Residue frames as qw, qx, qy, qz and C-alpha x, y, z in Angstrom:
[[0.123, -0.582, -0.393, -0.701, -9.07, -26.23, -32.51],
 [0.575, -0.713, -0.402, 0.000, -10.13, -26.44, -28.84],
 [0.611, -0.389, -0.114, 0.679, -6.79, -25.11, -27.63],
 [0.225, 0.271, 0.261, 0.899, -7.00, -22.24, -30.16],
 [0.335, -0.685, -0.431, -0.482, -10.46, -21.34, -28.89],
 [0.660, -0.625, -0.306, 0.284, -9.30, -21.55, -25.27],
 [0.523, -0.117, 0.036, 0.844, -6.34, -19.30, -26.11],
 [0.023, 0.466, 0.348, 0.813, -8.61, -16.78, -27.82],
 [0.500, -0.732, -0.410, -0.216, -11.00, -16.69, -24.85],
 [0.670, -0.463, -0.203, 0.543, -8.07, -16.22, -22.44],
 [0.370, 0.118, 0.146, 0.910, -6.77, -13.29, -24.47],
 [0.179, -0.633, -0.387, -0.646, -10.16, -11.57, -24.38],
 [0.615, -0.705, -0.348, 0.061, -10.12, -11.72, -20.57],
 [0.625, -0.179, -0.094, 0.754, -6.73, -10.01, -20.36],
 [0.053, 0.953, 0.215, 0.206, -6.80, -6.28, -19.67],
 [0.449, 0.449, -0.325, 0.700, -4.03, -3.75, -19.08],
 [0.435, -0.462, -0.569, 0.524, -3.50, -2.76, -15.45],
 [0.060, 0.096, 0.051, 0.992, -3.93, 0.85, -16.61],
 [0.437, -0.479, -0.519, -0.556, -7.68, 0.15, -16.35],
 [0.646, -0.542, -0.480, 0.240, -7.16, -0.51, -12.61],
 [0.475, -0.178, -0.149, 0.849, -4.61, 2.28, -12.12],
 [0.054, 0.508, 0.368, 0.777, -6.97, 4.86, -13.72],
 [0.448, -0.770, -0.408, -0.200, -8.88, 5.44, -10.47],
 [0.691, -0.388, -0.273, 0.546, -5.83, 6.29, -8.37],
 [0.294, 0.268, 0.024, 0.917, -4.96, 9.80, -9.60],
 [0.357, -0.613, -0.232, -0.665, -8.31, 11.12, -8.37],
 [0.778, -0.515, -0.349, 0.092, -8.08, 9.20, -5.09],
 [0.645, -0.116, -0.175, 0.735, -4.62, 10.65, -4.46],
 [0.053, 0.441, 0.109, 0.889, -5.78, 14.20, -5.31],
 [0.567, -0.639, -0.300, -0.425, -8.67, 13.86, -2.86],
 [0.801, -0.405, -0.289, 0.334, -6.35, 12.53, -0.15],
 [0.477, 0.173, -0.090, 0.857, -3.87, 15.36, -0.70],
 [0.207, -0.560, -0.130, -0.791, -6.61, 17.93, -0.08],
 [0.737, -0.562, -0.312, -0.208, -7.99, 16.07, 2.96],
 [0.826, -0.397, -0.147, 0.373, -4.61, 15.62, 4.63],
 [0.027, 0.985, -0.156, -0.066, -2.92, 18.85, 3.55],
 [0.674, -0.349, 0.509, 0.407, 0.02, 16.96, 2.08],
 [0.452, 0.745, -0.288, -0.396, 1.84, 17.57, -1.15],
 [0.516, -0.248, 0.791, 0.218, 2.76, 14.54, -3.20],
 [0.524, 0.428, -0.436, -0.593, 2.62, 13.15, -6.68],
 [0.842, 0.022, 0.521, -0.134, 1.51, 9.77, -7.92],
 [0.207, 0.529, -0.692, -0.446, 3.65, 8.03, -10.53],
 [0.891, 0.149, 0.333, -0.272, 2.07, 5.16, -12.44],
 [0.069, 0.568, -0.756, -0.318, 4.37, 2.67, -14.17],
 [0.092, -0.082, 0.983, 0.134, 3.72, -0.43, -16.26],
 [0.556, 0.287, 0.299, -0.720, 0.15, 0.30, -17.26],
 [0.598, 0.381, -0.524, -0.472, 0.59, -1.87, -20.35],
 [0.002, -0.169, 0.971, -0.169, 1.07, -5.04, -18.25],
 [0.635, -0.152, -0.385, -0.652, -1.95, -7.29, -18.68],
 [0.160, -0.071, 0.892, -0.418, -3.84, -9.38, -16.13],
 [0.144, -0.413, -0.871, -0.225, -7.05, -11.36, -16.16],
 [0.259, -0.541, -0.192, -0.776, -10.10, -9.15, -15.63],
 [0.739, -0.550, -0.369, -0.122, -11.17, -11.08, -12.51],
 [0.696, -0.196, -0.273, 0.634, -7.76, -10.63, -10.89],
 [0.166, 0.331, 0.023, 0.929, -7.81, -6.89, -11.66],
 [0.484, -0.600, -0.279, -0.573, -11.22, -6.56, -10.04],
 [0.809, -0.455, -0.341, 0.148, -9.97, -8.43, -6.96],
 [0.599, 0.009, -0.188, 0.778, -6.96, -6.12, -6.61],
 [0.004, -0.700, -0.213, -0.682, -8.96, -2.89, -6.52],
 [0.568, -0.782, -0.124, -0.226, -9.81, -2.74, -2.79],
 [0.819, -0.383, -0.023, 0.427, -6.44, -4.00, -1.48],
 [0.523, 0.284, 0.111, 0.796, -4.53, -1.55, -3.68],
 [0.163, -0.784, -0.186, -0.570, -6.79, 1.31, -2.61],
 [0.721, -0.684, -0.104, 0.041, -6.11, 0.43, 1.03],
 [0.782, -0.188, 0.062, 0.590, -2.35, 0.29, 0.48],
 [0.319, 0.524, 0.155, 0.774, -2.20, 3.55, -1.49],
 [0.380, -0.827, -0.148, -0.387, -4.14, 5.28, 1.30],
 [0.803, -0.535, -0.031, 0.262, -1.72, 3.83, 3.87],
 [0.669, 0.163, 0.097, 0.719, 1.24, 5.03, 1.84],
 [0.060, 0.668, 0.139, 0.728, -0.14, 8.56, 1.71],
 [0.568, -0.756, -0.136, -0.295, -1.38, 8.60, 5.30],
 [0.805, -0.562, 0.108, 0.156, 1.46, 6.86, 7.12],
 [0.798, 0.085, 0.184, 0.567, 4.36, 7.18, 4.70],
 [0.336, 0.552, 0.148, 0.749, 4.42, 10.62, 3.11],
 [0.330, -0.456, -0.434, 0.703, 5.12, 13.38, 5.62],
 [0.135, 0.932, 0.286, -0.177, 3.77, 16.92, 5.59],
 [0.545, 0.729, -0.061, 0.409, 5.79, 19.43, 3.52],
 [0.231, -0.868, 0.321, -0.299, 7.23, 21.05, 6.67],
 [0.814, -0.403, 0.418, 0.009, 8.45, 17.73, 8.08],
 [0.866, 0.362, 0.193, 0.286, 9.89, 16.70, 4.71],
 [0.323, 0.847, -0.165, 0.388, 11.80, 19.96, 4.31],
 [0.468, -0.761, 0.398, -0.210, 13.14, 19.68, 7.87],
 [0.866, -0.178, 0.453, 0.116, 14.40, 16.18, 6.96],
 [0.082, -0.576, 0.545, 0.604, 16.15, 17.66, 3.89],
 [0.399, 0.305, 0.828, 0.250, 13.68, 16.05, 1.47],
 [0.069, -0.223, -0.406, -0.884, 11.75, 17.82, -1.29],
 [0.394, 0.063, 0.404, -0.823, 8.44, 19.25, -0.01],
 [0.765, 0.213, -0.223, -0.565, 6.66, 17.20, -2.68],
 [0.553, -0.248, 0.790, -0.095, 6.43, 13.52, -1.77],
 [0.483, 0.313, -0.633, -0.518, 6.16, 10.70, -4.30],
 [0.719, -0.012, 0.635, -0.283, 4.00, 7.59, -4.30],
 [0.276, 0.381, -0.731, -0.495, 4.73, 5.04, -7.04],
 [0.802, 0.132, 0.484, -0.325, 2.26, 2.40, -8.20],
 [0.230, 0.563, -0.683, -0.404, 4.03, 0.06, -10.61],
 [0.926, 0.101, 0.313, -0.185, 3.34, -3.19, -12.46],
 [0.226, 0.656, -0.677, -0.246, 5.95, -5.38, -14.13],
 [0.961, 0.085, -0.239, -0.107, 6.66, -8.90, -15.28],
 [0.115, -0.673, 0.702, -0.202, 9.15, -10.82, -13.17],
 [0.121, -0.221, 0.966, -0.057, 10.04, -14.50, -13.49],
 [0.196, -0.239, -0.871, -0.382, 6.80, -15.34, -15.30],
 [0.184, -0.650, -0.684, 0.273, 4.59, -13.50, -12.82],
 [0.052, 0.743, 0.169, 0.646, 3.11, -10.04, -12.59],
 [0.445, -0.319, -0.481, 0.685, 4.36, -7.94, -9.68],
 [0.075, -0.828, -0.252, -0.495, 2.41, -4.90, -8.52],
 [0.568, -0.179, -0.392, 0.701, 4.35, -2.67, -6.17],
 [0.141, -0.931, -0.194, -0.276, 3.49, 0.40, -4.14],
 [0.646, -0.151, -0.251, 0.705, 6.29, 2.53, -2.75],
 [0.039, -0.971, -0.152, -0.180, 6.75, 6.01, -1.38],
 [0.522, 0.414, -0.342, 0.663, 9.64, 8.24, -0.39],
 [0.470, -0.751, -0.020, -0.463, 8.25, 8.82, 3.09],
 [0.269, -0.669, 0.580, -0.380, 9.42, 7.97, 6.57],
 [0.437, 0.127, -0.891, 0.004, 8.64, 4.25, 6.52],
 [0.676, -0.498, -0.510, -0.187, 6.93, 2.19, 9.20],
 [0.254, -0.703, 0.397, -0.533, 7.18, 3.29, 12.83],
 [0.658, 0.068, -0.741, 0.115, 8.80, 0.16, 14.24],
 [0.092, 0.099, -0.666, 0.733, 8.83, 1.48, 17.79],
 [0.531, -0.014, 0.170, -0.830, 5.08, 2.21, 17.75],
 [0.802, 0.074, -0.466, -0.367, 4.23, -1.11, 16.13],
 [0.493, 0.131, -0.780, 0.363, 6.46, -2.91, 18.65],
 [0.161, -0.085, 0.537, -0.824, 4.78, -1.08, 21.54],
 [0.706, 0.017, -0.087, -0.702, 1.37, -2.06, 20.18],
 [0.725, 0.114, -0.675, -0.080, 2.48, -5.72, 19.92],
 [0.282, 0.084, -0.760, 0.579, 3.67, -5.78, 23.52],
 [0.340, -0.043, 0.330, -0.879, 0.61, -3.91, 24.82],
 [0.778, 0.073, -0.156, -0.604, -1.75, -6.33, 23.08],
 [0.719, -0.314, 0.603, -0.143, 0.15, -9.41, 24.20],
 [0.859, 0.491, -0.059, -0.130, 1.13, -10.52, 20.69],
 [0.374, 0.648, -0.630, 0.209, 4.82, -10.69, 21.44],
 [0.908, -0.313, -0.257, -0.105, 5.13, -14.00, 23.21],
 [0.687, 0.144, -0.391, 0.596, 8.70, -13.31, 24.30],
 [0.368, -0.870, -0.301, 0.129, 7.51, -10.32, 26.37],
 [0.577, 0.108, 0.019, 0.809, 10.33, -8.15, 25.05],
 [0.064, -0.582, -0.192, 0.787, 10.49, -4.44, 25.63],
 [0.523, 0.758, 0.329, -0.209, 8.51, -2.52, 22.96],
 [0.168, 0.857, -0.373, -0.312, 11.64, -0.95, 21.48],
 [0.280, -0.385, 0.855, 0.204, 13.08, -4.42, 20.89],
 [0.636, 0.359, 0.669, -0.137, 10.10, -5.75, 18.93],
 [0.024, 0.450, -0.440, -0.777, 9.97, -3.48, 15.87],
 [0.674, 0.378, -0.151, -0.617, 8.35, -4.12, 12.53],
 [0.459, 0.333, -0.805, -0.171, 10.22, -7.28, 11.56],
 [0.065, 0.019, -0.930, 0.360, 9.40, -9.12, 14.77],
 [0.355, 0.363, 0.573, -0.643, 5.82, -7.84, 15.00],
 [0.192, 0.230, -0.561, -0.772, 5.25, -8.10, 11.23],
 [0.157, -0.246, -0.931, -0.218, 2.85, -11.04, 11.25],
 [0.054, -0.606, -0.661, 0.439, 0.52, -9.32, 13.71],
 [0.051, 0.500, -0.078, -0.861, 0.84, -5.99, 11.89],
 [0.209, 0.139, -0.672, -0.697, -0.05, -7.42, 8.50],
 [0.179, -0.353, -0.916, -0.061, -2.89, -9.48, 9.96],
 [0.235, -0.616, -0.288, -0.694, -4.55, -6.31, 11.25],
 [0.653, -0.565, -0.477, 0.164, -4.03, -6.91, 14.94],
 [0.488, -0.482, -0.104, 0.720, -1.66, -3.96, 15.39],
 [0.355, 0.830, 0.214, 0.373, -1.28, -0.40, 14.25],
 [0.535, -0.106, -0.181, 0.818, 1.10, 2.47, 14.79],
 [0.018, -0.572, -0.282, -0.770, -1.45, 5.25, 14.38],
 [0.086, -0.102, -0.579, 0.804, -2.72, 7.56, 17.05],
 [0.381, 0.338, 0.281, -0.813, -6.00, 8.76, 15.64],
 [0.448, 0.402, 0.787, 0.136, -8.86, 7.74, 13.44],
 [0.153, 0.417, -0.191, -0.875, -9.88, 9.62, 10.32],
 [0.719, 0.402, 0.091, -0.559, -12.37, 9.32, 7.49],
 [0.702, 0.512, -0.455, -0.194, -10.01, 7.33, 5.25],
 [0.043, 0.467, -0.847, 0.251, -8.30, 5.23, 7.89],
 [0.742, -0.135, -0.582, -0.304, -9.22, 1.70, 8.82],
 [0.374, -0.592, 0.518, -0.492, -7.92, 1.68, 12.44],
 [0.579, -0.274, 0.741, -0.201, -6.70, -1.81, 12.99],
 [0.864, 0.429, 0.020, -0.263, -7.50, -3.19, 9.54],
 [0.549, -0.463, 0.603, 0.347, -3.80, -3.69, 8.93],
 [0.214, 0.446, -0.631, -0.598, -2.84, -5.25, 5.65],
 [0.245, 0.145, 0.959, -0.014, -5.26, -8.17, 5.85],
 [0.433, 0.428, 0.075, -0.790, -7.53, -6.80, 3.13],
 [0.245, 0.168, -0.835, -0.464, -7.64, -9.85, 0.89]]
């Protein structure tokens, strides 16, 4: 009986990630207007369920990462067309089950991380202990510092940017 009750209580705490994903369409619309970019948001796997507490804890980090994807990943329509891409960029926020765990993934069809800028920032801030040339550091070698918020590849600050926050938002 106790295990049945515990199972019932656990099920009541489970909520679909669509409840978390619901805030992102408006956020992305607001960002598109602010940054004069054209992109769409695709949401996948909204039926995947997670504990309510975990969903609440994911809200701020996901918001930060979606903003980064739009800001640093998706290019302006003119740049995209010049690169032979559609003018409309795509950001995907997806949830899925994988090997007994829930995976939440954010991706975009933008330019990717600027390894040369991140490498230069690592060298300039003394985080690359090998003292390599900036172009030799790149994202993979400077990754730990980048994700810990000690580096950035941006040039300017804006209302939605965290300048130096990096990916250490947990």
